[in-house]
C-alpha positions as CSV (number, residue, x, y, z in Angstrom):
1,M,49.3,-44.0,219.9
2,S,48.6,-42.0,223.0
3,L,45.6,-39.6,223.2
4,R,47.9,-36.7,223.5
5,L,49.9,-37.7,220.4
6,L,46.6,-38.2,218.5
7,A,45.4,-34.8,219.5
8,L,48.6,-33.2,218.2
9,C,48.3,-35.1,214.9
10,L,44.7,-33.8,214.5
11,I,45.9,-30.2,215.1
12,A,48.8,-30.6,212.5
13,F,46.6,-32.4,210.0
14,P,43.0,-31.2,210.4
15,L,40.2,-33.5,209.1
16,A,38.9,-30.5,207.2
17,A,41.6,-31.0,204.6
18,E,39.6,-34.1,203.5
19,N,36.8,-31.7,202.4
20,I,39.0,-29.8,199.9
21,R,39.5,-31.4,196.5
22,L,41.5,-30.5,193.4
23,I,39.8,-31.4,190.2
24,R,41.9,-31.2,187.0
25,F,40.1,-30.2,183.9
26,A,41.4,-33.4,182.2
27,E,39.4,-35.4,184.8
28,S,36.1,-33.9,183.7
29,D,33.5,-36.1,182.0
30,P,31.8,-35.3,178.6
31,F,28.0,-35.1,178.1
32,R,26.0,-33.9,175.1
33,M,23.0,-31.7,174.8
34,G,21.8,-30.9,171.3
35,D,24.8,-30.0,169.1
36,V,27.2,-29.2,172.0
37,T,29.4,-31.6,173.9
38,S,30.1,-30.1,177.4
39,R,32.2,-31.2,180.3
40,R,30.9,-31.9,183.8
41,I,33.5,-30.8,186.3
42,V,31.6,-30.8,189.7
43,H,28.5,-33.0,189.7
44,P,26.6,-35.4,191.9
45,G,28.9,-38.3,190.9
46,L,31.5,-36.5,193.0
47,G,29.1,-36.2,195.9
48,A,28.0,-32.6,195.1
49,K,24.6,-31.9,196.7
50,K,24.2,-28.1,196.4
51,T,26.0,-27.0,193.2
52,T,27.4,-28.2,189.9
53,L,30.0,-26.8,187.4
54,N,29.9,-27.5,183.7
55,L,32.1,-26.1,180.8
56,S,31.0,-25.9,177.2
57,V,33.0,-25.0,174.1
58,S,30.4,-24.4,171.3
59,K,31.0,-23.8,167.6
60,P,29.2,-21.0,165.7
61,G,25.5,-21.9,165.2
62,A,25.6,-24.9,167.6
63,E,22.7,-25.2,169.9
64,F,22.7,-26.4,173.5
65,A,19.1,-27.7,173.4
66,Q,16.3,-25.9,175.2
67,H,15.3,-27.5,178.5
68,V,13.9,-26.9,181.9
69,H,15.2,-27.5,185.4
70,D,12.3,-28.6,187.6
71,Y,13.9,-27.6,190.9
72,S,17.2,-25.9,190.0
73,D,18.4,-22.4,189.2
74,D,20.9,-22.1,186.3
75,T,23.6,-19.5,185.9
76,I,25.4,-19.3,182.6
77,L,28.6,-17.3,182.1
78,V,30.2,-16.5,178.7
79,L,33.9,-16.5,179.2
80,D,34.7,-16.0,175.6
81,G,32.7,-15.4,172.4
82,E,29.0,-14.6,171.9
83,V,25.9,-16.6,172.7
84,N,22.2,-16.2,172.3
85,L,20.0,-17.4,175.1
86,R,17.0,-19.1,173.4
87,Q,13.6,-19.2,175.0
88,G,11.1,-20.6,172.5
89,D,11.5,-18.4,169.3
90,S,13.1,-15.5,171.1
91,L,16.9,-14.9,171.2
92,R,18.8,-12.6,173.6
93,L,22.5,-12.0,172.9
94,F,25.0,-12.0,175.7
95,K,28.8,-11.8,175.2
96,T,32.2,-12.3,176.8
97,G,32.0,-11.1,180.5
98,Q,28.2,-11.4,180.7
99,C,26.0,-14.0,182.4
100,A,22.4,-15.0,182.6
101,F,20.6,-16.2,185.7
102,V,17.8,-18.5,184.8
103,P,15.3,-19.3,187.6
104,T,13.8,-22.7,188.2
105,G,11.1,-23.7,185.7
106,Q,12.1,-21.3,182.9
107,I,12.7,-22.8,179.4
108,H,16.1,-22.0,178.1
109,G,19.0,-23.1,175.8
110,T,21.9,-21.4,174.0
111,V,22.8,-20.9,170.4
112,T,26.4,-19.8,169.6
113,A,26.5,-16.5,167.7
114,G,29.4,-14.7,165.9
115,K,32.1,-16.4,163.8
116,K,34.1,-18.1,166.5
117,E,33.7,-20.7,169.2
118,A,32.1,-19.6,172.5
119,T,33.4,-20.9,175.9
120,M,30.8,-21.0,178.7
121,I,30.5,-22.3,182.2
122,S,27.3,-22.9,184.1
123,F,26.3,-24.0,187.5
124,Q,23.0,-25.4,188.7
125,N,21.7,-25.0,192.3
126,P,20.9,-27.6,193.5
127,P,22.2,-30.2,191.0
128,D,19.8,-31.4,188.3
129,L,20.3,-35.2,188.4
130,I,18.4,-35.6,185.0
131,L,20.5,-33.1,183.0
132,Y,23.4,-35.5,182.4
133,S,21.2,-38.4,181.3
134,G,20.1,-36.8,178.0
135,A,16.4,-37.0,179.0
136,R,16.2,-33.1,179.0
137,D,17.7,-32.9,175.4
138,S,14.7,-31.7,173.4
139,K,16.6,-32.0,170.1
140,K,17.3,-35.7,170.9
141,T,13.8,-36.6,172.2
142,G,11.9,-34.4,169.8
143,I,9.7,-33.3,172.7
144,A,9.4,-29.6,173.4
145,P,10.2,-28.8,177.0
146,K,7.3,-28.0,179.3
147,G,8.0,-24.9,181.4
148,L,7.7,-21.2,181.6
149,I,8.8,-18.3,179.5
150,T,8.2,-15.3,181.8
151,P,9.2,-11.9,180.5
152,N,12.1,-10.4,182.5
153,A,12.5,-13.6,184.6
154,V,16.0,-14.2,183.3
155,K,18.5,-11.7,184.7
156,Y,21.5,-10.5,182.8
157,V,24.7,-9.3,184.6
158,N,28.0,-8.0,183.3
159,F,30.2,-10.0,185.6
160,G,33.4,-9.1,183.8
161,K,33.2,-5.5,185.0
162,K,32.8,-6.7,188.6
163,N,35.5,-7.7,191.0
164,G,33.1,-9.1,193.4
165,M,29.7,-10.8,193.7
166,F,27.7,-10.8,190.5
167,S,24.9,-13.3,191.3
168,G,22.9,-13.5,194.6
169,P,19.6,-12.5,196.2
170,V,19.4,-9.3,194.1
171,E,19.2,-11.4,190.9
172,G,16.9,-13.8,192.6
173,S,19.6,-16.4,193.4
174,L,18.8,-17.6,196.9
175,R,20.6,-20.9,196.7
176,A,24.1,-19.8,195.7
177,T,26.2,-16.7,195.1
178,G,28.7,-16.2,192.2
179,T,31.8,-14.0,192.6
180,H,34.2,-12.9,189.9
181,R,37.7,-12.4,191.4
182,K,40.7,-10.7,189.7
183,L,43.7,-11.3,191.8
184,K,47.1,-9.6,191.6
185,P,50.3,-11.7,192.0
186,G,50.6,-12.8,195.6
187,E,47.1,-11.5,196.5
188,K,45.4,-13.8,199.0
189,F,42.0,-14.3,200.7
190,H,40.6,-16.7,203.3
191,L,37.2,-18.3,203.6
192,S,35.6,-20.5,206.2
193,F,33.0,-23.2,205.3
194,A,30.4,-24.5,207.6
195,D,29.0,-28.0,207.8
196,G,26.8,-28.7,204.8
197,G,28.2,-25.9,202.6
198,E,29.8,-26.3,199.2
199,G,32.2,-24.0,197.3
200,I,33.7,-24.0,193.8
201,F,36.8,-22.1,192.6
202,F,37.2,-22.3,188.8
203,I,40.5,-20.8,187.5
204,W,39.9,-19.2,184.1
205,R,43.3,-17.5,183.8
206,G,46.4,-17.8,185.9
207,A,47.0,-20.2,188.8
208,I,46.5,-20.4,192.5
209,R,47.6,-22.2,195.6
210,A,44.8,-23.3,197.8
211,N,46.1,-24.7,201.1
212,E,48.4,-27.5,199.9
213,F,46.9,-27.7,196.4
214,K,48.2,-26.0,193.2
215,A,45.6,-25.3,190.5
216,G,46.1,-23.9,187.0
217,E,43.9,-22.8,184.2
218,R,40.6,-24.6,183.9
219,D,41.3,-26.5,187.1
220,T,38.8,-26.4,190.0
221,I,39.0,-26.4,193.8
222,F,35.9,-28.1,195.3
223,V,35.1,-27.6,199.0
224,Q,32.4,-29.6,200.7
225,G,31.6,-29.3,204.4
226,K,33.5,-27.7,207.2
227,A,36.9,-26.4,206.1
228,E,39.3,-23.4,206.2
229,L,40.7,-22.3,202.8
230,E,43.4,-19.8,202.0
231,I,43.8,-19.0,198.3
232,V,47.0,-17.2,197.0
233,A,47.4,-16.1,193.4
234,D,50.5,-17.3,191.6
235,G,50.7,-14.4,189.2
236,A,47.7,-12.4,187.8
237,T,44.7,-14.7,188.1
238,E,41.0,-14.6,187.2
239,L,38.6,-17.0,188.8
240,I,35.0,-17.7,189.4
241,Q,33.8,-18.5,192.9
242,I,30.5,-20.2,193.6
243,L,29.3,-20.6,197.2
244,A,26.2,-22.7,198.1
245,P,25.7,-22.5,201.9
């Protein structure tokens, strides 16, 4: 192949496409904490270095055991239902469309409130390699987590009322931003990713086209490294975007 032809191929099929991955929800792996079996969607096993994405469906009264991330921030979004954030003996209720930003070192867990299941997603920045091993499961080990319970350290945000960024420097999140997007049919947006950056696009409702990929409900687009991404909504769509530069 001539150098000229090789150059034309690189223009037509940019290497950045290799940095964009479609993750079907069915491909996610289960892990258990306390009474709750969750799914890890984006995690270090896929090469993630700056962010993770987990999904939990928790029955009433079920507890995601209290734990501490030694070097990671944790952001928990309630997509449906009601959940109490537990810190020691204290409980703080947050519901559909609300999220909690938990800084590094703060003790936390969740207990599902109400009379129906709760659906949550969470992302840790950077990934907590120990979380998926079960070693942080205080209900399993019988050892209370060692960490902080600092008044007002956890920040609560009503992301459901925002069509835009809900988690960032204002909430204390310096490692990643979270954005809630409500897209009309055919609405599109474009993002550029620099070397070393990571991005997650989790589809809660509806469907999107992301470059050559098509993603439906509970599917995820994972971007890692330098890339150009155009997202187009196939019908009314609601998604959560996480960017970790």
